[in-house]
C-alpha positions in Angstrom: 36.5 154.0 136.1 36.9 155.8 132.9 40.3 157.7 134.9 42.3 154.5 134.9 41.6 153.8 131.7 42.0 157.2 130.4 45.9 156.8 133.1 46.3 153.1 131.5 46.6 154.0 127.9 48.8 157.2 128.9 51.7 155.2 130.3 51.4 152.7 127.0 53.2 155.3 125.3 56.3 157.2 125.6 54.9 160.4 123.6 53.4 161.3 127.3 55.5 161.2 130.5 54.0 161.4 134.4 54.6 164.3 136.6 54.5 164.5 140.3 52.1 167.2 141.7 53.8 170.1 143.6 51.2 168.7 146.6 51.6 165.6 149.3 49.5 163.5 147.7 49.5 160.8 145.1 48.0 163.2 142.1 50.5 163.8 139.0 49.8 165.3 135.9 50.8 163.8 132.1 52.6 166.2 129.4 53.9 165.3 126.6 57.3 163.8 126.0 59.8 166.4 123.4 61.9 163.3 123.6 59.0 160.6 123.1 57.6 158.7 120.1 60.0 160.2 117.5 61.9 157.2 117.1 59.2 156.1 114.9 56.6 153.6 115.8 58.1 150.9 118.9 57.0 146.7 117.9 53.9 145.3 120.4 55.7 142.6 122.2 53.3 139.8 122.1 52.9 137.7 125.2 54.5 134.2 125.9 51.6 131.8 125.3 51.6 133.9 121.4 55.3 133.3 120.2 54.4 129.5 119.9 50.4 129.3 119.2 50.7 126.1 117.1 52.7 124.4 119.1 50.9 124.9 122.1 47.5 124.1 121.0 49.5 120.4 119.7 50.1 120.4 123.0 46.9 121.2 124.5 44.7 119.1 121.9 42.8 121.4 120.2 44.1 121.7 116.9 42.9 120.2 113.8 44.3 116.7 113.5 45.0 116.1 109.3 44.4 112.0 109.0 47.6 110.3 107.3 46.7 109.8 103.9 44.7 106.7 102.9 42.8 107.1 105.9 39.6 108.1 106.8 38.8 110.2 110.4 36.9 108.6 113.1 33.4 110.4 113.7 32.7 112.0 116.7 
C-alpha cells in the first residue's frame, strides 16, 4: 500500500519522470526530471464543485439564510 502512495505522489510532480525498466515486466524507475519544476510552483487545480462553492450550497439548501430586516427567524 505504501508503494502505491509513493507512486501516486511522484506522478503528481513534474520534477519526477517515470522510466520504463528494460525487462519485460511492468516495473519502472523514477528519476529526477532535469527540466521539471524550473518554472516555479504550478497552481493546483480545483475540483469543479469548488469553483462555485457558495452557489453549490445555495442550490442544496445548506447555506445559512439571513432573515430579512424586521423579521424573525422561525425556530426549528
